[in-house]
C-alpha positions as CSV (number, residue, x, y, z in Angstrom):
1,M,62.3,-70.6,-8.7
2,V,62.3,-74.1,-10.2
3,D,58.9,-75.2,-11.6
4,S,59.5,-78.9,-12.1
5,L,59.4,-81.1,-9.0
6,L,61.6,-83.7,-10.7
7,F,64.2,-81.0,-11.4
8,E,64.0,-79.9,-7.8
9,F,64.6,-83.4,-6.6
10,M,67.7,-83.6,-8.9
11,I,69.0,-80.3,-7.4
12,I,68.5,-81.4,-3.8
13,G,70.2,-84.8,-4.5
14,L,73.2,-83.2,-6.3
15,L,73.6,-80.5,-3.6
16,G,73.3,-83.1,-0.8
17,V,75.7,-85.7,-2.1
18,G,78.0,-83.0,-3.5
19,S,78.2,-81.4,-0.1
20,Q,79.1,-84.8,1.4
21,W,81.9,-85.3,-1.2
22,L,83.3,-81.8,-0.6
23,S,83.3,-82.4,3.2
24,W,85.2,-85.7,2.7
25,R,87.6,-84.2,0.1
26,F,88.6,-81.2,2.2
27,R,87.9,-82.7,5.7
28,L,85.2,-80.3,6.6
29,P,82.1,-80.8,8.8
30,A,79.5,-82.2,6.4
31,I,76.5,-80.3,7.9
32,V,78.3,-77.0,7.6
33,V,78.8,-77.6,3.9
34,M,75.2,-78.8,3.5
35,S,73.9,-75.8,5.4
36,I,75.7,-73.4,3.2
37,A,74.5,-75.2,0.1
38,G,70.9,-75.2,1.3
39,L,71.0,-71.5,2.2
40,L,72.4,-70.6,-1.1
41,A,69.8,-72.6,-3.1
42,G,66.9,-71.5,-0.8
43,P,66.6,-68.1,0.9
44,I,69.6,-66.4,-0.7
45,F,69.1,-67.2,-4.4
46,G,65.6,-68.5,-4.3
47,V,66.3,-71.5,-6.6
48,I,64.1,-73.9,-4.6
49,N,61.6,-73.7,-1.7
50,P,60.8,-77.2,-0.6
51,V,58.0,-76.2,1.8
52,E,56.0,-74.5,-0.9
53,D,56.9,-76.8,-3.7
54,F,56.2,-80.1,-1.9
55,G,53.2,-78.8,-0.1
56,D,51.5,-81.5,2.1
57,L,54.2,-84.0,1.2
58,Y,56.9,-82.0,2.9
59,R,56.3,-83.0,6.5
60,P,55.7,-86.8,5.8
61,I,58.9,-86.9,3.8
62,I,60.9,-85.3,6.6
63,S,59.3,-87.5,9.3
64,V,60.0,-90.8,7.4
65,A,63.5,-89.8,6.7
66,V,64.2,-89.0,10.4
67,A,62.7,-92.3,11.4
68,I,65.0,-94.3,9.0
69,I,68.0,-92.2,10.2
70,L,67.2,-92.9,13.8
71,F,66.6,-96.6,13.1
72,E,70.0,-96.9,11.4
73,G,71.6,-95.3,14.4
74,S,69.9,-97.6,16.9
75,L,70.9,-100.6,14.8
76,N,74.4,-99.9,16.0
77,L,73.4,-100.2,19.7
78,D,74.8,-103.6,20.4
79,I,74.9,-104.1,24.2
80,K,78.3,-105.8,23.9
81,E,79.8,-102.6,22.9
82,I,78.8,-100.8,26.0
83,K,80.8,-103.1,28.2
84,G,83.1,-101.1,30.4
85,L,81.2,-97.9,29.6
86,G,78.0,-98.6,31.5
87,R,78.2,-96.2,34.4
88,P,79.4,-93.1,32.5
89,V,76.9,-93.6,29.6
90,F,74.0,-94.3,32.0
91,R,74.8,-91.2,34.0
92,I,75.1,-89.0,30.9
93,V,71.9,-90.2,29.2
94,T,69.9,-89.9,32.5
95,F,71.2,-87.4,35.0
96,G,73.2,-85.5,32.3
97,A,70.2,-85.3,30.0
98,L,68.0,-84.1,32.9
99,I,70.5,-81.4,33.9
100,S,70.9,-80.3,30.3
101,W,67.1,-80.1,29.9
102,L,66.7,-77.9,33.0
103,L,69.6,-75.7,32.4
104,G,68.7,-75.3,28.7
105,S,65.1,-74.4,29.7
106,F,66.3,-71.8,32.2
107,A,68.7,-70.3,29.5
108,A,65.8,-70.2,27.0
109,H,63.6,-68.4,29.5
110,F,66.0,-65.9,31.1
111,V,68.3,-65.2,28.1
112,A,66.2,-65.9,25.0
113,G,63.1,-64.4,26.6
114,L,60.8,-67.3,25.9
115,S,57.8,-68.3,28.1
116,W,58.2,-71.2,30.5
117,A,56.1,-73.5,28.4
118,V,58.1,-72.9,25.2
119,S,61.4,-73.0,27.1
120,F,60.7,-76.4,28.6
121,V,59.6,-77.8,25.2
122,I,62.7,-76.7,23.3
123,G,64.9,-77.5,26.3
124,G,63.9,-81.1,25.8
125,I,64.7,-80.9,22.1
126,F,68.2,-79.4,22.7
127,I,69.4,-82.3,24.8
128,V,69.9,-84.3,21.6
129,T,73.2,-84.5,19.8
130,G,72.3,-87.3,17.4
131,P,74.1,-89.9,15.2
132,T,73.7,-87.8,12.1
133,V,76.3,-85.3,13.3
134,I,78.3,-87.3,15.9
135,L,79.2,-90.2,13.7
136,P,80.8,-88.1,10.9
137,L,82.7,-86.1,13.5
138,L,84.0,-89.3,15.1
139,R,85.2,-90.6,11.7
140,Q,86.8,-87.3,10.9
141,S,88.6,-86.9,14.3
142,K,89.8,-90.5,15.0
143,L,89.1,-90.3,18.7
144,K,90.3,-93.1,20.9
145,P,87.7,-95.8,21.5
146,R,86.5,-94.9,25.0
147,P,85.4,-91.2,24.4
148,A,84.3,-92.1,20.8
149,K,81.9,-94.8,22.1
150,I,80.6,-92.6,24.9
151,L,79.7,-89.8,22.4
152,K,78.2,-92.3,20.0
153,W,76.0,-94.0,22.5
154,E,74.9,-90.7,24.0
155,G,74.0,-89.4,20.5
156,V,72.0,-92.5,19.5
157,I,70.2,-93.1,22.9
158,V,69.3,-89.5,23.7
159,D,68.2,-88.7,20.2
160,P,64.7,-90.2,20.4
161,F,64.3,-89.2,24.0
162,G,64.9,-85.5,23.3
163,A,61.9,-85.5,20.9
164,L,59.9,-87.6,23.4
165,L,60.9,-85.2,26.3
166,A,59.7,-82.3,24.2
167,V,56.4,-84.1,23.7
168,F,56.1,-84.8,27.4
169,A,56.9,-81.2,28.3
170,F,54.4,-79.9,25.7
171,E,51.6,-82.2,27.0
172,I,52.3,-81.3,30.7
173,M,52.5,-77.6,29.8
174,L,49.1,-77.8,28.0
175,F,47.7,-79.6,31.0
176,F,48.8,-76.8,33.4
177,T,48.0,-73.9,31.1
178,S,44.6,-75.3,30.1
179,S,41.5,-73.7,31.6
180,S,40.0,-77.2,32.2
181,P,42.9,-79.6,32.6
182,D,42.1,-83.3,31.9
183,V,44.4,-85.9,33.5
184,T,43.1,-88.5,31.1
185,D,44.9,-86.9,28.1
186,L,48.2,-87.0,30.0
187,L,47.7,-90.6,31.0
188,L,46.8,-91.6,27.5
189,F,50.0,-90.0,26.2
190,F,52.2,-92.0,28.6
191,L,50.3,-95.2,27.7
192,A,51.0,-94.4,24.0
193,S,54.7,-94.1,24.7
194,I,54.8,-97.5,26.4
195,F,52.8,-98.9,23.5
196,A,55.4,-97.4,21.0
197,V,58.2,-99.2,22.8
198,I,56.3,-102.5,22.8
199,L,55.4,-102.1,19.2
200,G,59.0,-101.4,18.2
201,W,60.2,-104.5,20.2
202,L,57.6,-106.7,18.5
203,F,58.5,-105.4,15.0
204,G,62.2,-106.1,15.7
205,K,61.5,-109.5,17.2
206,G,59.2,-110.4,14.3
207,I,61.7,-109.3,11.6
208,G,64.6,-111.0,13.4
209,W,62.6,-114.3,13.7
210,M,61.7,-114.2,10.0
211,F,65.4,-113.7,9.1
212,E,66.6,-116.5,11.3
213,T,64.0,-119.0,10.1
214,G,64.5,-118.2,6.4
215,Y,61.0,-116.8,5.8
216,I,62.5,-113.8,4.0
217,P,64.9,-114.5,1.1
218,E,68.1,-112.6,1.0
219,F,67.0,-110.3,-1.9
220,L,64.0,-109.1,0.1
221,K,65.7,-108.5,3.5
222,S,66.6,-104.9,2.9
223,P,63.2,-103.9,1.4
224,A,61.4,-105.8,4.2
225,V,63.3,-104.0,6.9
226,F,62.8,-100.7,5.1
227,S,59.0,-101.2,4.9
228,A,58.8,-102.5,8.5
229,V,60.6,-99.3,9.8
230,I,58.1,-97.1,8.0
231,A,55.2,-99.2,9.2
232,C,56.4,-99.2,12.8
233,F,57.0,-95.5,12.8
234,T,53.7,-94.6,11.1
235,I,51.5,-96.8,13.4
236,A,53.0,-95.3,16.6
237,D,53.1,-91.8,15.2
238,E,49.4,-91.9,14.1
239,I,48.4,-92.9,17.7
240,T,50.5,-90.1,19.3
241,H,52.9,-87.7,17.5
242,E,56.6,-88.2,17.9
243,T,56.3,-91.6,19.7
244,G,57.2,-93.1,16.3
245,L,60.8,-92.1,16.9
246,L,60.7,-94.1,20.2
247,A,59.2,-97.1,18.3
248,V,61.8,-97.3,15.6
249,T,64.6,-96.9,18.2
250,A,63.3,-99.9,20.2
251,M,63.0,-101.9,16.9
252,G,66.6,-101.1,15.9
253,M,68.0,-102.0,19.4
254,K,66.1,-105.3,19.4
255,L,67.4,-106.3,16.0
256,A,71.0,-105.2,16.9
257,N,71.0,-107.5,20.0
258,M,69.5,-110.7,18.5
259,G,72.9,-111.9,17.1
260,I,71.5,-112.3,13.5
261,S,74.3,-112.8,11.0
262,S,72.8,-110.8,8.2
263,I,72.2,-107.7,10.4
264,K,75.8,-106.5,9.7
265,D,75.0,-106.4,6.0
266,M,71.7,-104.7,6.8
267,R,73.6,-102.1,8.9
268,H,75.8,-101.2,5.9
269,F,72.8,-100.9,3.7
270,K,71.0,-98.7,6.2
271,E,74.1,-96.5,6.7
272,N,74.2,-95.8,3.0
273,I,70.5,-94.9,2.9
274,S,71.0,-92.8,6.0
275,I,73.8,-90.8,4.5
276,L,71.7,-90.1,1.4
277,L,68.7,-89.1,3.5
278,V,70.7,-86.8,5.8
279,S,72.2,-85.1,2.7
280,T,68.9,-84.5,1.0
281,I,66.8,-83.7,4.1
282,F,69.2,-81.2,5.4
283,I,69.3,-79.4,2.1
284,M,65.5,-79.3,2.2
285,L,65.4,-78.0,5.7
286,T,67.9,-75.2,5.2
287,A,66.5,-74.3,1.8
288,S,63.1,-73.9,3.4
289,L,64.2,-71.2,5.8
290,S,63.0,-67.7,5.2
291,T,65.2,-64.5,5.1
292,D,63.5,-63.3,8.2
293,T,64.4,-66.5,10.1
294,L,68.0,-66.0,9.0
295,L,68.1,-62.4,10.2
296,Q,66.7,-63.4,13.6
297,I,69.7,-65.6,14.2
298,F,71.8,-62.4,14.9
299,N,69.5,-61.2,17.6
300,P,71.5,-60.6,20.9
301,E,69.2,-62.9,22.9
302,I,69.7,-65.8,20.4
303,I,73.5,-65.4,20.3
304,G,73.6,-65.2,24.1
305,F,71.5,-68.4,24.4
306,V,73.8,-70.2,22.0
307,L,76.9,-69.1,24.0
308,L,75.4,-70.3,27.2
309,M,74.5,-73.7,25.7
310,L,78.1,-74.0,24.4
311,F,80.1,-72.9,27.4
312,I,77.9,-73.5,30.4
313,V,75.1,-75.9,29.9
314,R,76.9,-78.7,28.2
315,P,80.1,-78.8,30.2
316,L,78.3,-78.4,33.5
317,S,75.8,-81.2,32.7
318,I,78.7,-83.6,31.8
319,F,80.9,-82.7,34.8
320,V,78.1,-83.0,37.3
321,S,76.6,-86.2,35.9
322,T,80.0,-88.0,35.7
323,I,81.0,-87.4,39.3
324,R,82.4,-90.6,40.8
325,T,82.8,-92.3,37.5
326,D,86.1,-93.6,36.1
327,L,86.2,-90.9,33.3
328,T,89.4,-89.0,33.4
329,M,89.4,-85.2,33.5
330,K,90.6,-85.1,29.8
331,E,87.7,-87.3,28.8
332,K,85.3,-85.1,30.7
333,V,86.6,-82.0,29.0
334,L,86.3,-83.5,25.5
335,V,82.8,-85.0,26.1
336,G,81.7,-81.8,27.8
337,W,82.6,-79.7,24.8
338,I,81.4,-81.9,22.0
339,A,77.6,-81.7,21.6
340,P,76.6,-80.7,18.0
341,R,72.9,-80.6,17.3
342,G,71.7,-81.9,14.0
343,I,68.8,-82.9,11.8
344,V,66.6,-84.4,14.5
345,A,66.8,-81.2,16.6
346,L,66.0,-79.0,13.6
347,T,63.2,-81.2,12.3
348,V,61.4,-81.7,15.7
349,A,61.9,-78.0,16.6
350,G,60.3,-77.0,13.3
351,Y,57.3,-79.3,14.1
352,F,56.9,-77.9,17.6
353,A,57.2,-74.3,16.4
354,S,54.0,-74.7,14.4
355,V,52.3,-76.7,17.1
356,L,53.1,-74.2,19.8
357,L,52.0,-71.3,17.6
358,E,48.7,-73.1,17.0
359,A,48.3,-73.6,20.8
360,G,48.6,-69.8,21.3
361,F,52.2,-69.4,22.3
362,E,53.2,-66.5,20.1
363,D,56.9,-66.4,21.3
364,A,57.4,-69.7,19.5
365,S,57.9,-67.7,16.3
366,I,61.6,-67.5,17.0
367,V,62.0,-71.3,17.8
368,T,63.1,-72.1,14.3
369,S,65.7,-69.3,14.2
370,L,67.0,-70.3,17.7
371,T,67.3,-73.9,16.7
372,F,69.1,-73.2,13.4
373,A,71.5,-70.9,15.2
374,L,72.3,-73.6,17.7
375,V,72.7,-76.3,15.1
376,F,74.9,-74.2,12.8
377,F,77.1,-72.8,15.5
378,T,77.6,-76.0,17.4
379,V,78.4,-78.0,14.2
380,C,80.9,-75.3,13.2
381,A,82.5,-74.9,16.7
382,H,82.7,-78.7,17.4
383,G,83.3,-79.8,13.9
384,F,86.4,-77.6,13.5
385,S,87.7,-78.1,17.0
386,I,87.2,-81.8,17.8
387,G,90.4,-82.9,16.0
388,W,92.6,-80.1,17.5
389,L,91.2,-80.6,21.1
390,A,91.5,-84.4,20.9
391,K,95.2,-84.1,19.9
392,K,95.8,-81.6,22.7
393,L,94.2,-83.9,25.3
394,N,96.0,-86.9,23.8
395,L,92.6,-88.6,23.0
396,S,93.2,-88.9,19.3
397,T,94.8,-91.6,17.2
398,E,95.3,-89.2,14.4
399,G,98.8,-89.4,12.9
400,Q,100.5,-91.8,10.5
401,P,97.9,-94.0,8.8
402,G,98.3,-97.6,10.1
403,V,98.2,-101.1,8.6
404,L,96.2,-104.1,9.8
405,I,97.7,-107.4,8.6
406,A,95.7,-110.6,8.7
407,G,97.9,-113.7,8.9
408,S,101.2,-114.3,10.7
409,N,104.1,-115.7,8.6
410,K,107.6,-114.8,7.8
411,F,106.7,-112.3,5.1
412,S,104.0,-110.5,7.2
413,V,106.4,-110.3,10.2
414,E,109.2,-108.8,8.1
415,L,106.8,-106.4,6.4
416,A,105.6,-105.3,9.9
417,K,109.2,-104.7,11.0
418,I,109.6,-102.3,8.0
419,F,106.4,-100.5,9.0
420,K,107.7,-100.3,12.5
421,E,111.0,-98.7,11.4
422,L,109.0,-96.2,9.4
423,K,106.9,-95.5,12.5
424,I,103.8,-96.7,10.8
425,P,101.2,-98.2,13.3
426,T,100.9,-101.9,12.6
427,V,99.1,-104.9,14.1
428,I,99.1,-108.5,13.0
429,T,96.1,-110.6,13.8
430,D,95.9,-114.4,13.7
431,S,93.8,-117.1,15.3
432,S,96.8,-119.2,16.1
433,W,98.8,-118.4,19.2
434,E,101.7,-120.5,17.8
435,R,101.9,-118.6,14.6
436,L,102.1,-115.3,16.6
437,T,105.3,-116.4,18.3
438,K,107.5,-114.6,15.8
439,V,105.3,-111.5,16.0
440,R,105.6,-111.4,19.8
441,S,109.4,-112.0,19.8
442,A,109.8,-109.2,17.2
443,G,107.9,-106.7,19.5
444,I,105.2,-106.1,17.0
445,N,101.6,-105.3,18.1
446,F,99.3,-108.3,17.6
447,H,95.8,-109.5,18.2
448,H,95.0,-113.1,19.0
449,G,91.7,-114.0,17.6
450,E,89.6,-114.8,14.5
451,I,89.4,-111.5,12.5
452,L,86.1,-112.6,11.0
453,S,84.6,-113.0,14.5
454,E,82.1,-110.3,15.5
455,Q,84.0,-110.1,18.8
456,T,87.0,-108.6,17.0
457,E,84.9,-105.5,16.5
458,Y,84.8,-105.0,20.3
459,R,88.3,-106.3,21.2
460,L,90.4,-104.8,18.5
461,D,90.4,-101.0,18.1
462,M,90.6,-100.5,14.3
463,T,90.6,-96.7,14.4
464,P,94.4,-96.2,13.9
465,Y,94.4,-98.5,10.8
466,D,93.6,-97.1,7.4
467,Y,94.8,-100.1,5.3
468,L,94.1,-103.9,5.5
469,I,96.4,-106.6,4.0
470,S,95.2,-110.2,4.1
471,A,98.3,-112.3,3.8
472,T,97.3,-115.8,4.9
473,E,98.2,-119.0,3.0
474,Y,94.5,-119.5,2.0
475,D,93.5,-117.5,-1.1
476,S,89.7,-118.0,-0.5
477,Y,90.1,-116.8,3.1
478,N,92.0,-113.7,2.0
479,A,89.2,-112.9,-0.4
480,L,86.6,-113.4,2.3
481,V,88.5,-111.2,4.8
482,C,88.9,-108.4,2.2
483,T,85.2,-108.6,1.1
484,T,84.1,-108.4,4.8
485,F,86.1,-105.3,5.6
486,V,85.5,-103.3,2.4
487,P,82.7,-101.3,4.1
488,T,85.0,-100.5,7.0
489,F,88.2,-99.5,5.2
490,G,87.0,-98.7,1.7
491,R,87.6,-100.8,-1.5
492,K,90.7,-98.9,-2.5
493,D,92.5,-99.6,0.8
494,V,91.8,-103.3,1.2
495,F,94.5,-105.7,-0.3
496,R,95.2,-109.4,-0.6
497,L,98.2,-111.3,-2.1
498,G,98.2,-112.9,-5.5
499,I,96.8,-116.4,-6.1
500,Q,99.1,-119.2,-5.0
501,S,99.9,-121.8,-7.6
502,Q,99.9,-124.6,-5.0
503,S,96.9,-123.4,-3.0
504,G,94.5,-126.0,-4.4
505,A,91.7,-123.5,-4.5
506,N,90.3,-122.7,-8.0
507,V,89.8,-118.9,-7.5
508,E,91.5,-117.6,-10.6
509,E,88.1,-116.6,-12.1
510,M,87.0,-114.8,-8.9
511,V,84.7,-111.8,-9.6
512,R,86.7,-108.6,-9.5
513,T,84.1,-106.9,-7.2
514,I,85.0,-109.2,-4.3
515,G,88.2,-110.1,-2.6
516,G,89.9,-106.7,-2.5
517,R,92.8,-105.4,-4.6
518,V,95.7,-107.7,-5.5
519,L,98.8,-106.4,-3.8
520,F,101.9,-105.9,-5.9
521,T,101.3,-108.0,-9.0
522,R,99.2,-111.1,-9.6
523,D,102.3,-113.3,-10.0
524,V,103.6,-112.3,-6.6
525,S,101.9,-114.7,-4.2
526,L,102.7,-115.6,-0.6
527,E,104.7,-118.7,-1.6
528,S,106.9,-116.6,-4.0
529,L,107.5,-114.0,-1.3
530,L,108.4,-116.6,1.3
531,Y,110.7,-118.3,-1.3
532,K,112.4,-114.9,-1.9
533,I,112.9,-114.2,1.8
534,E,114.3,-117.7,2.4
535,G,116.7,-117.0,-0.6
536,G,118.1,-114.0,1.1
537,Y,116.0,-111.2,-0.4
538,V,116.0,-108.1,1.8
539,F,113.6,-105.2,2.4
540,R,115.1,-101.9,1.1
541,K,114.1,-98.3,1.8
542,T,115.1,-95.8,-0.9
543,T,114.4,-92.0,-0.7
544,I,113.7,-90.3,-4.0
545,T,115.6,-87.0,-4.4
546,E,116.0,-84.4,-7.1
547,Q,119.4,-86.0,-8.0
548,Y,118.2,-89.6,-7.7
549,N,114.7,-89.5,-9.3
550,Y,112.2,-92.3,-9.7
551,K,113.1,-93.0,-13.3
552,R,116.7,-93.5,-12.4
553,Y,115.7,-95.7,-9.4
554,L,113.7,-98.0,-11.7
555,S,116.6,-98.3,-14.2
556,D,119.0,-99.2,-11.4
557,R,116.9,-101.8,-9.6
558,D,117.3,-105.5,-10.3
559,E,114.6,-106.9,-12.5
560,D,113.6,-109.4,-9.7
561,T,112.9,-106.6,-7.3
562,V,109.4,-106.5,-5.9
563,L,108.1,-103.0,-5.4
564,L,106.0,-103.0,-2.2
565,F,104.8,-99.5,-1.3
566,I,105.6,-95.8,-1.2
567,V,105.5,-93.6,1.9
568,K,104.6,-90.0,1.0
569,P,105.9,-87.0,3.0
570,S,102.3,-86.5,4.1
571,K,102.5,-89.9,5.7
572,K,100.1,-91.4,3.2
573,I,100.9,-94.9,2.0
574,E,100.5,-96.0,-1.6
575,F,100.8,-99.7,-2.2
576,F,101.9,-101.0,-5.6
577,N,99.1,-102.9,-7.4
578,E,97.9,-103.7,-10.8
579,D,94.9,-101.4,-10.6
580,M,96.7,-98.1,-10.4
581,V,99.9,-96.7,-11.9
582,I,102.0,-95.3,-9.0
583,K,104.9,-92.9,-9.4
584,A,107.3,-91.8,-6.7
585,E,108.1,-88.1,-6.4
586,Q,110.8,-86.2,-4.6
587,G,110.8,-86.8,-0.9
588,D,108.9,-90.2,-1.2
589,I,110.4,-93.4,0.3
590,V,110.1,-96.4,-1.9
591,V,110.1,-99.8,-0.1
592,S,111.0,-102.9,-2.1
593,L,112.0,-106.5,-1.6
594,S,115.4,-106.8,-3.4
595,P,117.7,-109.6,-4.3
596,P,120.6,-110.2,-2.0
597,S,123.3,-109.7,-4.6
598,K,122.8,-105.9,-4.5
599,E,123.3,-106.0,-0.7
600,F,126.4,-108.1,-1.1
601,N,127.8,-105.7,-3.7
602,K,127.2,-102.7,-1.4
603,I,128.9,-104.4,1.5
604,K,131.8,-105.4,-0.7
605,A,132.2,-101.9,-2.1
606,K,132.0,-100.4,1.4
607,L,134.8,-102.8,2.6
608,E,137.0,-101.9,-0.4
609,E,136.5,-98.1,0.4
610,N,137.5,-98.7,4.0
611,R,140.5,-100.7,2.9
612,E,141.7,-98.0,0.5
613,S,141.2,-95.2,3.0
614,K,143.4,-97.2,5.5
615,N,146.1,-97.8,2.9
616,K,146.2,-94.1,2.2
C-alpha cells in the first residue's frame, strides 16, 4: 500500500493516461484497459485504495469530476446537429428510456433477486450509456453520421436523466415504504429538480453574456467556466442530491446553443479536461473495489441479469420506441446493440448502494458488483464488436483513410484525381462555385461552402477523412484553416503548402505551433506547383519492390521531381514534409510530380520497342 497521497496521485494519473495511450495505440476500448489497470493496482495487488486513502475527499472528487464530464458532453448538444434526427432521438430518450427502465427493473427483481425498491432505483441508473464511453467508441468505429449522432445524443441526453430517474425512484419508494409517508418531501424534490434546470440555464446565460460583452478576458474564460460548472453543480446538489447533474447539463446546453464564437475553443479545452478526468476517476473507482465485490460478479443471478440487459432489454427498448420512424432496420440493429455503461452509471450506483443500505435495504449490498459487471461486460462486448457489426451492416466509413482538400485549383484537382485512382476517399471544399467547375467535371467529390463556417460541421461529414490539406492561394488563410482543424484531425495530419513568394503576406516568421505542417518542402508553393503542371509535369505512381528499392528509385529520379506522398500496403498515407524523414519500403507506392522529359523518353523507348518487334 502506498503511504504518500502525492505518490498515489502520480500512480493514478500515469495509469489513467497510460491506459488511454495503450487503447489508442492498439485500438482497444479505453475503459476496458483502464478497468484492468485499476483492478491490478487496487484489489489484486493492493498498491492503492483510493476510498481509504482519500477518506472524506473521495466522494466530492468523484462528484465534481462527473459534473465536469457531463458538462463537457452537454456542451456538444447544439440543436442544429439534431436536424433530421428529431423523431428517432426523441423517441429513444423518452419512450425508449422508459421501456428500458421498466424492463431493467423487472430483470433486476426477477433475475438478480433484488427487492422492488432497489430494482427500480438501479433500473433508472442503467438506462444511461453516457458520452464517456460512447464518444470514444464512435471515434474508434467510424460510424456513418446518422447512427453516430443518434448514439451520441442519446448518451449525452439520457446520462443526467438516468441519475435523476434513480433519485425520483428512490424518493417515491421511500414515500411508499415509509410508515408515515409525507407528500411534502416528494413535492420538494420535484421543485428542487425544476430549480436545478433554471439554475443551470441562468449560469449558462450569464457566462455566455459575459463572453459576448467582453466582461471576461480570453485568458480567464476557461477558468471562469470551470469555476462556474463547479458552483452550479454544488449549489443544486447541496439543495437536493444528484440534481446537480441536471443543472450542469442545462448549463452546457444553454452555452452550446447561444452561438458564441469562443465556445468551440472552450469545447476543446473541456474535452481535454474530460479525458484526463475520465482516466483518473475510472482508475480510482476500479481500484477501490474489494475482492468480495469482484467475486460477486460471477454469481449466476448477476450474469443472468447482464445477459438479459444485453440481448433483451436494450434491443427491445430500441425496436419498440422507434416504430414508425425513418430508421432503417440496419440502424435499429446497430443502435439496439450498442449501449455500453460507463463512469456515471458506476459512480451513481456506488452512491445509491450506500444510500439504500442506510435506508435499510440490505439487498443493495450487491448493487456495486452488479453495476461493475454490467459496465465491464457491456464495454467489452460493444467495444470489440461495434466496428465489426458496423461493417457488416454497411454503416461504417472504415477503410482507406481519406483526404480533405481546402481550395480548388489545377494542382488540387490533379492531386484529387491521383487519390481517386488509388481509391483514396477525397473531397475538395471551396466557397466559390466557379472554382469548383473543374472539380465537378472531373467527377471528384466536392463541398460548396466556407470550410471555416460552423455550418460546415453539420453539412460536411468529415468522418471518412483522416488528413487535411489546405491548398488555397492565400498563405494566411491556409494557416488559419490548419490551425482551426488541428483539434479535429491532429497536428501531424494537417498540412499546408509552402509560402508563396508573390503572395504579399509577410508570414515567413509565422510561429511553428500554428498553421499546420508544411507539405513537401518549404520552397514548394502553390505557384511553383501550378507552374510545373503548366510546364507539362505529370503525376507518377511508382511501386517499390525488392528489385527496385527506394534507394535506387531516388537515384533514378530527376532532381526536379517533387515527392508528394507514400501509400502503405496498410492503406496509411505518409506525406513528404520537412518535419519527418520518410522512407518507402517494399510494397509501398510512391507518388511524385515528375518532369515531362521522363515521360517523353518512356514513350519514345516504347515506340522504338514496338518498331523493332515489327521489323523482326
